[in-house]
N, C-alpha and C positions, 0 to 999 in steps of 0.2 A: 363464452360467458360474458365478456365485456360487451360484445356486439348485441347480445340478448338484452343486456341492461340498457343500452342506448335505445334499442327498438321499443322496449317496454317501459320507457321512462315515464310516460303519462300514467300507466297503471301502477307503477311503483310509487309515484307521488300520491296518486289518488287513494291508495290503500295504506298510506303511511308506512311504507316498507323501506324508506330511503336509508335510515340508519342501519338496519339489518343488512341491506344490500351493500352498503359501503363497508361494513365489517367483513362481509364475505369477500369483497374485492380486495380488501387489505390483506386478509389471510392468504388469498391466492397469490397476491403480489409478493408477500413475504416468502412463500414457497419458491416462486420464480427467482427472487433475489438470492435466496440460499443456493439454488441450483447454479446460478451464474457465478456466485462467489466460489463454489467448489471448482467450476470450470477454470476460472481465473487463477485459482490457487494451483491447480494442476499445470496450467500453462506456465506459471512463474517457476514452478519446480523444474519442469522440462528445460526452460530457458537457462536456469542456473546450472543444472547438471551439464547441459551442452556446452556452456561457456567454460566451465571448469575443465571438462574433458578436452575441449579444443585448445585451451590455454596450456594444459599439461602436455598435450601432444606437441604443441609448438615449442615449448621449453625443452622437451626431450630431444626433438629434432635439431634445435639450435645447438644444444650441448654436443650432440652427436657430430654436427657439422664442425664445431670448434675443435673437437678431438681429432677428427679426420684431417682438418687443416693443419693442426699442430704436428701431426705425424706425417705431413707432406703426402697424404693420400689423395687430397684434392687441392687444386690451386685456389687463389683468392676469388677469381671470377666465378668459379663454380659455387663457392661458398656464398658469394653475394647473390647469385641467381636463386639459390636455395632459400635464402632469407626473404627475398622479394616474393617468391612463390608462396611461402608460408604466410606472410603478411596479407597477400591478396586472397588467400583461401579462407581467411578468418571470417570476413563479412558474409560471403555466400553460405557458409555452413551455418552461421547464426540465423541468417534469413530463412534457411530451410527448416530449422528447428522451430522458428516462430510460425511457420506455415503448417506445422504438423497437426495442431489442433483443428485448424480450418479444414485440412485434408481429411481428418477423421470424421468431422461433422458432415462434410460433403459425401463421404463414402456411406455414412449411416443414412443420410437422406436419400442418396441414390439407391441404396438397397431397399428402402421402403417404397420408393416409386416403382422400381423394377418388380418388386413382389406384387404391387397392386396391378401393374400392367400384365403380369403373368397369371392373374386370377382368371379362371375359367368361368363364364356365365353359368348360373345355376340352371337356366333353361336354354336348351340348344335346339336348333332345328335339325330334324332327322334328315338323312341324306335324300330320302325320297319325298321330302316336303315340297308341296306345290304352292304357287302363288294363287291368292284368292282373286278370281276374275270378276265374279258376280255374287251378290248376296240374295239368295232366294228365301231362305228361312234359317232360323236358329232353333236348335233343339237341345234342351238341358235335361239329362236323364239321370235321376237318382244321384245327384252330386252332393258330396259331403266334403267339408274342408275345416281344418283346425289350425290355429296359430299355436304351435307347440302343443301344450296339453289343453288349451282353451278351444272348445268346439264352437265354431261360428255358424256353419251351415250343416244341416242334417237332412239328407235324402230329398234334396230340392229338385223338382221337375217342372219344366214349362216349355212351351213352344210359341215362337213368334214368327209370323209370316211376313213376307216382304211388304213394306208400306204400313204395317201395323204400328200403332202407338201403344207402348206398354208403360203404364204408370206403376210406380213402386212406392209404397208407403209403409212406414214402420218407425218405431221409436229408435233412439240412438242405441247402437249395439245390436240391432236386430239382424244385421248381415247384408244390408242394402249395398253398401260400397264394396264389400267383399265380393258379392255376386258380380258386380260390374268389372272388378279387377280380374276375376276368373274368365269373364267373357273376352277380355282383351289379352288374356294369358300373361298377366304379370305374375301369376302363380299357376301351378298345376293343381288339379283337383286331387284329393286324397283317394276318392273313389267316385265312380260314376263317369259320365262322358258328356262332353259338349260338342255338338256337330254344327258346322256352318256350311250351308248349301250341300249337305250330304257328306262332307269331309270331317273326320275327327279334327278337333282344333289342334291336336298335337302333330297333325300331318300337313298343317298349313304354315307357311313361313310367317314368322312373327312380324316382319316388316310389312308384308302385304296385308296381314290381318289388322294391325294397328292403323295402317294408312286408310282402312275402310271406315274408321271411326272418327267422328268429330266430337270433341268433348268440351263442355263448359262446366267448370266446377265452382263451388262456393268460394274456395280458396283460389285466388288468381295468381298467375305467374307471368311476369314480363321481364325480358332480358334488357341489359344495358345497351340500348341501341335506339335508333330513331323509331318514331311511331309507325312510319311506313314499314320498316323492317319487322317490327313486332306483329303487325297485322298480316304481313305476307309470309310469316314463318312457315305456314303449311303449304304455301304456294309461292315459292321465291320468284318464279317467272312472271308473276302477275303484273299487269300494267298499272300505271298510276290511276287510270280511269276505273279499273276494276276495284282497286283498293278503296277509292273514294265511294264507289257505289256500295261496297260492303259496309263502310263506315256510316253511310247514310241509312242503310237498312237497319243497323244496330243503334241508330240515333247517337252515334259518337261524333259525327261530323261537326256538330255545332261547337262543342267545347274544343275540338282539335283546331278549328279555324281561329279560335280566340288565343291560342298559344302563339308566342312570338315567332317561331319558325314553322308553325303549322305542322304538316305531316313530316317535316324534317327535324322537328324538335327531338332532342335526345333525352330519353328517359334515364333517370338515375337508377340505382339499385332498387329492385322490387317496385318499379313504377314511380320512384322519386316523390314529387309533391302531389301527384294525382290522388284524388279521393278514391275510396274503395269502390264506389259506384262507377266512377270513370274507368278504373282499371278493369272492372267487370265488363263494361261496354266494349272495351278494346278486345277482350278475350272472345266476346260474342261476335265481333266483327271478323276476327280471325277464322272462326268456324264458318261464318256466312260467305267468306271468300272462297274457301276450298270446297265446300259442299260435298262431303263424302256420302256414301250410300247409307251409313248408319250414324245416328246421333245419340249422344248421351248428355243429358241436361241434369246436373246434380245441384239443385237449389241455384239454378243459373241466374236468377234475378233477385237473390236474397238481399243484395246491397243497393238495389235501385229503387228510386222513389216510385210511388204507386202510379202516377200519371205516365211516367216513362215505361213502367212495366207493362201497362196495358197496350202501349204501342208496340213494344217488343214482342209481346205475346202474339199479336197479329202477324208480325214478321216471322216468328217461329212457326206459326200455323202454315204459312206459305212455304217455309223452308222444309217442313216435315212432310209435305205432300209427296207421296211415292217413296219416302225413305223410312226405313225401320228405325224407330225412335224409342229410347228409354228415358223416362222422366222420373227422377227421384224428387219427391217433395214432401214437406211436412204439412203444408196447407193442402187439404183435400180439394179445395176449389181449383187448384192449379192442374189437377190430373183428372177431374171428373169427366172431361171430354175424351179421355183415352179409350182405345178399343178394349183393352183389358187392364184391370187394376189388380195388382198383387198386394195383399196385406201381409206383411212379414212380422213375426214375433219370435224372438229367441232362436233365430236361424231356421225357422220353418215358415212355409207359406200356409197361413191358416185360412185364407179366403182368396178367391180369384173370380173375376167376372167383370162385366161392365158396371158403370155406376148404378144404372137402374136395376140390374140384376142383384147387386149387393145390397141396395136399399130394400128391395123386396124380400131378401133373405132375412132382414132384420137381425143381423148378427153383430159381430165386433165392429165392422166397418160402419154400420148404421149408428152405433153408439158413439164412435169417434166423430162421425160427421155431425151428428146433432150436438154433441158436447162442444165442438169447435165453434159452432154458431151461437151456442148458449154463452160461451166465454166472450165472444165479440159483442153480444148484446149487453153483458155486464160492464 
């Protein structure tokens, strides 16, 4: 909650939500303070009870020693040793009682960590699963999927041959991203089947399947490491020259050179001070370095200026040669060169074909295409 407040500080200030957010932070802080006060109160009670018990035990033992000494049951040296042992045991016992709360917290934290480590993945590879060696075609047959009770995809079917470019267009919530997640098996279908190179996707190891995809999303992710390590994440053994070539192809080399440490500059959390466009260029360079047989571009140039986007589109065109590619875009001009364009609405594919075929059909795609350019003219 506090981290979200810091990340969204500009939006919070812009929309005049500062006072409400501060009130929410204060309320949560009070709850945390109350919880800590209860913990400290319990610790104080345990400490007092322990000290009373230890003191009472020592007094009893001391009087017992005195009685035994007065009755000549023990000599003075034994009595003195007993007193010294009692005095020396007091400190360690109190220290152990003070550690009890820390021990309980550690045990509780350890239990949560162990329970998390013991969790079984929802999707498992079957024993007979094979590694995906080559991607010849992808077939989606009558696939349906729902998040809980919310139906996302309904009876979707499509086929993509090796080297084909598939453009996917649809409004938010139409099921575009869900379809891509099913292709990478982040979820299993509720019904229907997805085959890759003639193998059901459930009979292919997930690691080999996902390693066959290169993905650039609208939302970027960069780890806390050097720029070199971020680019080479999909190909750790890449040489410096290969990394630089990938950065040049994605037009990231220019701004990287201007950084104090160049490719050895360490990025902070989520890219640190880099702009959204620069972070997206690094993610594009990451894919251009490993060049897998299948590509997924989901609004991959949404945060990049128009001039750079045109250059990257040319680089993408070269990169997609001979590779099966899926391009998700809201701007139809981005996907009009695709071999097949899918138009999705409410989880269904309502139209499919090339740009020219869909324009001749004068259907929903034609309306979208014309309205888009009408908006640009206005």
